[in-house]
C-alpha positions as CSV (number, residue, x, y, z in Angstrom):
1,M,25.8,11.6,-8.2
2,P,22.7,14.5,-8.5
3,S,20.8,15.6,-5.0
4,L,18.5,18.7,-4.5
5,N,18.1,20.5,-1.7
6,P,14.6,19.8,0.7
7,E,13.4,22.9,-0.8
8,D,13.4,21.9,-4.5
9,Y,11.0,19.2,-3.8
10,V,9.0,20.3,0.2
11,G,5.5,21.0,0.0
12,K,4.9,19.6,-3.6
13,K,2.8,17.5,-5.2
14,D,3.3,13.7,-5.2
15,F,6.8,14.1,-3.9
16,A,6.8,15.6,0.1
17,E,3.5,17.4,0.1
18,P,2.9,17.6,3.9
19,L,6.0,19.0,4.6
20,N,6.9,22.9,4.4
21,F,9.4,25.3,5.6
22,K,8.4,28.3,7.3
23,G,11.7,30.8,7.8
24,R,14.6,28.7,8.4
25,Q,12.7,26.1,9.9
26,L,11.3,22.7,8.4
27,F,7.9,22.1,9.1
28,F,5.0,18.4,8.6
29,E,1.4,19.8,8.7
30,D,1.8,22.7,11.1
31,A,4.6,21.4,13.6
32,S,8.0,22.4,13.4
33,I,10.0,19.0,12.8
34,Q,12.5,20.5,15.8
35,K,10.0,21.1,18.2
36,L,8.3,17.9,17.9
37,A,11.8,15.9,18.5
38,E,12.3,18.5,21.7
39,T,8.8,17.5,23.1
40,L,8.3,14.0,21.2
41,G,11.8,12.8,21.9
42,T,12.8,11.1,18.5
43,R,12.9,8.1,17.2
44,V,9.1,8.6,16.5
45,Y,6.9,8.6,14.0
46,I,4.2,11.1,13.1
47,L,0.9,10.9,11.2
48,S,-0.9,13.6,8.7
49,L,-4.4,12.3,8.9
50,S,-5.6,15.4,6.6
51,Q,-2.9,14.3,4.2
52,V,-4.5,10.5,4.2
53,E,-7.8,12.7,3.8
54,K,-6.7,14.7,0.8
55,N,-4.9,12.0,-0.8
56,A,-8.5,10.1,-0.6
57,K,-10.0,12.5,-2.1
58,R,-7.5,13.2,-4.8
59,L,-8.2,9.8,-6.1
60,T,-11.7,9.6,-6.1
61,A,-11.8,13.0,-8.1
62,A,-9.9,11.2,-10.4
63,F,-12.6,8.8,-11.4
64,K,-15.1,12.1,-10.9
65,N,-16.0,11.2,-14.6
66,Y,-17.2,7.7,-13.7
67,P,-19.8,7.1,-11.7
68,R,-19.5,3.6,-11.0
69,F,-16.6,3.8,-8.9
70,K,-15.9,1.5,-6.2
71,P,-12.8,2.8,-3.8
72,C,-11.3,0.4,-1.2
73,Y,-8.5,0.6,1.0
74,A,-6.2,-2.4,1.3
75,L,-5.7,-2.7,5.1
76,A,-2.1,-4.2,5.1
77,A,-0.7,-0.6,3.9
78,N,-1.8,0.3,7.5
79,S,-3.7,-1.1,9.8
80,L,-4.4,1.6,12.4
81,P,-7.7,2.7,13.3
82,Q,-7.7,6.2,12.9
83,V,-5.7,6.0,9.2
84,A,-8.9,3.5,7.9
85,Q,-11.7,4.9,9.4
86,T,-10.7,8.5,8.0
87,L,-11.3,6.6,4.4
88,V,-14.4,4.5,5.8
89,D,-16.0,7.9,7.0
90,L,-14.8,9.0,2.4
91,N,-17.0,6.0,1.8
92,F,-13.8,3.4,1.3
93,G,-14.6,-0.1,1.3
94,I,-11.9,-2.1,2.9
95,E,-10.1,-4.6,1.9
96,V,-8.4,-7.5,4.1
97,V,-6.8,-10.9,2.9
98,N,-7.4,-13.1,6.0
99,I,-9.8,-13.8,8.7
100,Y,-7.8,-12.3,11.5
101,E,-8.1,-8.7,9.3
102,L,-11.4,-9.4,8.4
103,K,-12.4,-9.4,12.4
104,Y,-10.3,-6.1,13.1
105,A,-11.7,-4.6,10.5
106,L,-15.6,-5.5,11.8
107,S,-14.2,-4.6,15.6
108,E,-12.2,-1.4,15.5
109,L,-14.4,0.6,12.5
110,K,-18.0,1.8,11.9
111,K,-20.1,1.8,9.5
112,I,-18.0,0.4,6.4
113,P,-20.1,0.7,3.4
114,Y,-18.1,-2.7,1.6
115,I,-15.7,-4.8,2.1
116,I,-13.6,-7.2,-0.4
117,C,-12.0,-10.3,0.9
118,N,-8.8,-11.7,-1.0
119,G,-5.9,-14.0,0.3
120,A,-4.9,-17.3,-0.1
121,S,-6.4,-20.4,1.5
122,K,-9.4,-18.2,2.9
123,H,-11.1,-22.4,3.3
124,A,-8.2,-23.5,6.0
125,I,-9.5,-23.8,9.1
126,Q,-7.2,-21.6,11.8
127,N,-7.1,-22.3,15.3
128,K,-10.5,-25.0,15.1
129,Q,-12.5,-21.5,14.2
130,E,-14.4,-21.0,11.6
131,N,-12.7,-20.0,8.3
132,L,-12.9,-16.9,6.6
133,I,-15.0,-18.6,3.9
134,Q,-17.3,-19.3,6.2
135,T,-17.5,-16.3,8.1
136,V,-18.2,-14.5,4.6
137,I,-21.4,-16.6,4.5
138,N,-22.6,-15.5,7.9
139,L,-21.8,-12.3,7.4
140,Q,-23.3,-11.9,3.8
141,K,-27.1,-11.3,5.1
142,E,-26.0,-7.8,7.4
143,T,-23.1,-6.9,5.2
144,D,-21.7,-5.7,1.8
145,V,-19.6,-8.5,2.1
146,T,-17.6,-9.9,-1.8
147,I,-15.1,-13.2,-1.3
148,N,-12.9,-13.4,-4.6
149,F,-11.6,-16.8,-5.1
150,N,-8.0,-17.5,-5.2
151,S,-8.1,-21.0,-6.2
152,T,-10.6,-23.7,-7.5
153,D,-10.3,-25.3,-4.8
154,E,-11.5,-22.4,-2.7
155,I,-14.2,-22.9,-5.2
156,E,-15.4,-26.2,-4.4
157,Y,-15.1,-26.1,-1.0
158,T,-17.5,-23.2,-1.1
159,K,-19.5,-24.8,-3.6
160,K,-20.1,-27.6,-1.0
161,L,-20.7,-25.7,1.7
162,C,-23.4,-23.5,-0.1
163,E,-25.2,-26.2,-1.2
164,K,-25.1,-27.8,2.2
165,E,-26.7,-24.4,4.1
166,N,-28.9,-24.0,1.4
167,T,-27.6,-20.7,0.7
168,E,-26.4,-18.0,-2.0
169,L,-23.2,-16.3,-2.3
170,K,-21.7,-13.4,-4.1
171,A,-18.8,-14.1,-5.3
172,G,-15.7,-13.0,-7.6
173,L,-12.5,-14.4,-9.5
174,S,-9.3,-13.3,-8.6
175,L,-7.2,-13.7,-12.0
176,N,-3.9,-14.9,-12.5
177,L,-2.6,-12.8,-15.6
178,A,1.3,-13.7,-15.5
179,S,1.3,-15.5,-18.3
180,H,-0.1,-12.6,-20.0
181,F,3.3,-10.4,-19.3
182,Q,6.9,-10.8,-19.6
183,D,8.8,-12.5,-17.4
184,S,10.5,-9.9,-16.4
185,E,7.5,-7.3,-15.9
186,L,6.1,-8.9,-12.8
187,S,7.5,-10.3,-9.4
188,P,7.6,-14.0,-9.4
189,G,5.9,-13.8,-6.4
190,S,2.4,-13.0,-7.8
191,A,2.2,-16.5,-9.4
192,R,1.0,-17.6,-6.3
193,F,-2.2,-15.1,-6.1
194,G,-5.0,-15.7,-8.3
195,I,-6.5,-18.9,-11.0
196,P,-4.7,-18.5,-13.6
197,T,-6.1,-18.1,-16.9
198,E,-5.6,-21.7,-18.1
199,Q,-7.5,-22.9,-15.1
200,L,-10.7,-21.3,-16.1
201,P,-12.1,-23.8,-18.1
202,A,-12.7,-25.5,-14.5
203,A,-13.6,-22.6,-12.6
204,I,-16.5,-21.7,-14.7
205,K,-17.5,-25.6,-14.7
206,L,-17.5,-25.3,-10.8
207,L,-19.7,-21.8,-10.6
208,K,-22.2,-23.1,-13.8
209,N,-25.7,-24.0,-11.8
210,S,-24.5,-23.4,-7.9
211,K,-25.3,-20.9,-5.7
212,L,-22.0,-19.2,-6.1
213,K,-23.0,-16.0,-8.3
214,L,-20.0,-13.9,-10.0
215,A,-19.7,-10.2,-9.5
216,A,-16.3,-9.4,-10.2
217,L,-13.5,-10.0,-11.9
218,Q,-10.4,-8.9,-10.0
219,S,-6.3,-8.8,-10.7
220,H,-3.5,-7.3,-8.5
221,I,-0.4,-7.4,-10.3
222,G,1.8,-6.0,-7.9
223,T,2.7,-3.0,-5.8
224,Q,4.6,0.2,-6.9
225,I,3.9,-0.6,-10.5
226,T,6.3,2.2,-12.1
227,E,5.1,1.9,-15.4
228,L,1.5,3.0,-16.5
229,N,1.5,0.5,-19.6
230,K,1.3,-2.5,-17.2
231,L,-1.5,-1.1,-15.4
232,I,-3.6,-0.3,-18.7
233,K,-3.3,-3.9,-20.1
234,N,-4.4,-5.3,-16.7
235,A,-7.4,-3.3,-16.9
236,N,-7.8,-4.2,-20.7
237,L,-7.0,-8.2,-19.8
238,L,-9.5,-7.9,-16.9
239,S,-12.4,-6.2,-19.2
240,T,-11.9,-8.7,-21.6
241,Y,-12.0,-12.0,-19.4
242,A,-15.0,-10.4,-17.8
243,I,-17.2,-10.3,-21.1
244,R,-16.4,-13.5,-21.6
245,I,-17.0,-15.5,-18.7
246,G,-19.8,-13.5,-18.4
247,K,-21.0,-15.0,-21.6
248,E,-20.5,-18.4,-20.7
249,L,-22.4,-18.1,-17.5
250,G,-25.2,-16.5,-18.9
251,T,-24.9,-13.1,-16.2
252,P,-22.9,-9.9,-16.8
253,I,-20.1,-9.4,-14.6
254,E,-21.3,-6.2,-12.5
255,N,-17.1,-5.3,-10.9
256,I,-13.8,-4.9,-13.0
257,N,-11.7,-5.0,-9.7
258,L,-8.1,-3.6,-10.3
259,G,-6.6,-4.5,-7.4
260,G,-3.7,-2.2,-6.3
261,G,0.0,-1.6,-7.2
262,I,-0.2,2.7,-7.8
263,A,2.8,3.4,-7.3
264,V,4.7,6.4,-4.9
265,K,7.0,8.8,-5.8
266,Y,9.8,8.0,-3.5
267,Y,12.7,9.2,-5.3
268,K,13.7,13.2,-5.1
269,T,16.5,13.2,-6.9
270,P,16.7,14.4,-10.5
271,Q,19.1,11.0,-11.4
272,N,15.7,8.4,-10.1
273,Q,12.5,9.9,-10.4
274,K,12.6,9.1,-14.5
275,K,14.4,5.7,-13.7
276,L,12.1,4.6,-10.5
277,N,9.5,6.8,-9.9
278,P,6.0,6.3,-11.5
279,D,5.9,7.8,-15.0
280,Y,1.7,8.9,-14.5
281,T,0.0,10.8,-12.2
282,I,-3.3,9.7,-10.3
283,E,-5.0,11.5,-12.6
284,E,-3.7,10.5,-15.6
285,Y,-4.1,6.5,-14.5
286,A,-8.0,6.8,-13.8
287,Q,-8.0,8.3,-17.3
288,K,-6.2,5.5,-19.3
289,I,-8.0,3.1,-17.2
290,I,-11.7,4.4,-17.7
291,Q,-10.8,4.8,-21.4
292,E,-9.1,1.5,-22.0
293,I,-12.2,-0.1,-19.5
294,A,-14.7,1.6,-21.7
295,Q,-13.5,1.2,-24.9
296,V,-13.2,-2.7,-24.3
297,Y,-17.0,-2.8,-23.4
298,Q,-17.8,-0.7,-26.0
299,E,-16.0,-2.6,-28.7
300,N,-18.4,-5.9,-27.5
301,G,-21.7,-3.9,-26.8
302,A,-21.4,-4.2,-23.1
303,E,-22.6,-1.9,-20.2
304,P,-19.8,-0.5,-18.4
305,P,-18.8,-1.9,-15.1
306,T,-18.2,-0.9,-12.0
307,I,-14.6,0.0,-11.6
308,T,-13.0,-0.8,-7.9
309,T,-9.7,-0.2,-6.8
310,E,-7.5,-1.7,-3.9
311,T,-4.8,1.1,-3.2
312,G,-2.9,1.5,-0.5
313,R,0.6,2.3,-0.4
314,W,-0.5,5.5,-2.3
315,L,-2.6,6.2,0.0
316,T,-0.7,6.1,3.3
317,A,3.1,6.5,2.1
318,N,3.2,9.7,2.4
319,T,1.0,10.4,5.4
320,M,3.8,9.7,8.2
321,I,7.6,10.7,8.7
322,L,9.8,9.0,11.2
323,I,12.5,11.6,13.7
324,L,15.6,10.2,14.4
325,K,19.1,11.7,16.0
326,V,22.0,11.3,15.2
327,T,24.5,9.9,18.2
328,E,27.5,10.1,15.8
329,T,29.6,10.1,12.9
330,R,32.3,7.9,12.3
331,K,34.7,7.3,9.5
332,T,37.2,4.4,9.2
333,P,40.3,4.0,6.5
334,Q,38.2,0.9,5.0
335,N,35.1,3.3,4.5
336,K,35.4,6.0,1.7
337,L,31.6,7.5,3.5
338,E,31.6,9.0,6.9
339,W,29.1,6.5,8.6
340,I,25.7,8.5,10.5
341,I,24.4,6.6,13.2
342,T,20.8,7.4,14.8
343,D,18.9,6.3,17.6
344,G,16.4,4.4,15.3
345,S,16.8,1.1,13.2
346,A,16.3,0.4,9.5
347,L,15.8,-3.4,11.1
348,T,12.7,-2.3,12.9
349,D,11.3,1.1,11.7
350,T,11.6,1.3,7.9
351,N,12.5,-2.1,7.1
352,D,11.3,-2.5,3.6
353,A,14.8,-0.5,3.3
354,V,16.7,-3.4,4.3
355,W,14.8,-6.1,3.0
356,I,14.2,-5.1,-0.5
357,G,16.6,-1.7,-0.8
358,Q,13.4,0.6,-0.6
359,Y,14.6,4.2,-0.8
360,F,13.3,6.8,1.5
361,E,14.3,10.4,1.4
362,I,15.8,11.7,4.1
363,I,16.5,15.6,5.4
364,N,18.5,16.9,8.1
365,A,15.9,18.9,10.3
366,T,18.0,21.0,12.2
367,K,19.9,22.0,8.6
368,A,16.9,21.6,6.2
369,N,17.5,25.3,5.2
370,Q,21.6,24.2,4.1
371,K,22.5,23.2,1.0
372,P,23.6,19.5,1.2
373,T,27.8,19.0,1.0
374,E,29.0,15.8,1.8
375,W,27.7,12.4,1.3
376,Y,26.5,10.0,3.9
377,N,26.0,6.1,4.9
378,I,23.2,6.0,7.8
379,A,23.2,3.5,9.9
380,G,21.0,2.2,13.1
381,I,21.2,1.0,16.2
382,T,21.1,-2.4,16.5
383,C,24.2,-4.8,16.2
384,D,23.3,-6.0,12.6
385,T,25.9,-5.4,9.5
386,N,22.1,-4.6,7.3
387,D,20.8,-2.2,9.9
388,A,21.4,0.9,7.3
389,F,18.6,3.2,5.8
390,A,21.1,4.6,3.0
391,W,24.1,2.9,1.7
392,P,25.6,2.6,-1.5
393,K,25.2,-1.7,-1.4
394,N,21.7,-1.0,-3.0
395,N,18.7,1.5,-4.0
396,T,18.9,3.2,-0.7
397,G,21.8,5.1,-1.0
398,P,24.3,7.2,0.2
399,R,22.7,10.7,0.9
400,K,24.1,13.7,0.4
401,L,23.1,16.3,3.5
402,P,24.6,19.5,4.8
403,K,27.6,18.8,7.3
404,T,25.8,16.6,10.0
405,E,26.7,16.1,13.2
406,P,25.4,14.8,16.6
407,E,22.1,15.9,17.9
408,D,20.9,16.7,14.2
409,I,17.6,16.1,13.7
410,L,17.1,13.8,10.6
411,T,13.4,13.0,9.0
412,I,12.9,10.1,7.1
413,L,9.8,10.9,4.7
414,D,6.8,8.6,3.0
415,V,7.2,5.9,5.9
416,G,3.3,5.2,6.1
417,A,2.6,2.4,4.1
418,Y,3.9,-1.2,5.4
419,Q,6.9,0.4,7.9
420,L,4.7,-0.1,10.8
421,A,3.1,-3.5,10.0
422,L,6.8,-4.9,9.4
423,R,8.2,-3.7,12.5
424,N,9.3,-6.0,15.1
425,S,11.8,-6.0,17.9
426,F,15.2,-6.9,17.1
427,N,17.9,-6.4,19.8
428,L,14.6,-6.0,21.8
429,L,14.2,-2.3,20.9
430,P,11.2,-1.2,21.8
431,K,8.6,-0.4,19.0
432,A,8.5,3.5,18.3
433,P,5.4,5.4,19.1
434,I,3.4,7.3,16.8
435,Y,2.0,10.5,17.4
436,T,0.2,12.9,15.1
437,A,1.0,16.3,14.3
438,E,-0.2,17.9,17.3
439,G,1.7,15.8,19.5
440,E,-1.5,13.5,20.3
441,P,-1.0,9.3,20.9
442,V,-1.8,8.0,18.3
443,K,-4.2,4.5,18.8
444,E,-1.9,1.5,17.2
445,P,-4.3,-1.7,16.4
446,S,-5.3,-4.2,18.8
447,Q,-4.6,-8.0,17.8
448,P,-7.8,-9.5,17.0
449,N,-8.9,-12.1,18.9
450,N,-7.6,-16.1,17.7
């Protein structure tokens, strides 16, 4: 099993950009990870807001030649107010998937340029309060907000509501394009998101001569899409359907919303870089998407649309690390590899490592300048067999590190997307605190009122 020294990927774009070496010490931005562990303790997350800003500017720069680009941030990826506000200040919109995310965004963030509302069952009444659709109708007079319908039931419900209140609503359709892809190309779970294309005639019939003004067409084909050709195909299909639906309704659809899915290079080793990492950069993604959409519209003699992305993971994954301490090492006759036990927990701190076998690179920061020589499994502190950051059971491990001993400091990379949202208190472990690289505590999201 091949491996790299951290020096081979630390500081490199798309791999471990916020990290760097100064002498023999590993730094996150301008802070020594060893020093952070000494001053803040271990089992802590460290956030780089400057990396959030770098990622955002890189995404917008990739689309600089397309004047009608509107980036949107998927709040689900990382709902820390500082992260979302940093993106809003750079003119990113906010994408939400339920009434709670919407209320949170409105209460915690200032001057959001626009909001996109996705998700299922937006017409459902929750806790006897108004639902997401009613909230958007009331909000649209003061906020640039678009709601993307996930089903014909939502369209029918909203149509009746707008007729009853004698008000118009700017809306979009979320399409389920699964039938256009091979079964193995998309996650089976994606089948429940969006209106199946075979139901489009019914959806269009409901929209005709109604107070619903169709302004956008959206499709989200999944997360961590590593093959560019799938994202290009999604753009082609959306463009083709947008032109067709616009003709049927007699009004062009102004916005093509590509959803999310831009993948992160989690894997640093040569063995996995090609197979499991994205086969494109953000610049290549933007170039190919622009070309594909422009070609479809040119062939149909139509005016090119606004392009929207709902990026989350790519913007935030590499902006956070998790610092842990090795508490003990253990090797038994049943284990071929030695186990490292840490004071953290994959079950509570990097949940995706357990449930979907997500790979997160791990560096021994205490010995970061030493050559990796030993293979290890790496586990958490809870009383659960599956509490493992790295082991041969799945794509998470094992890992090759320098000879590792108790009190060594481990750094887990790329935990900025979804891991905070998935935290829990298994075995009554408190949630790990979050700090900036300057050592300042980071404000956590407040729970929205029910």
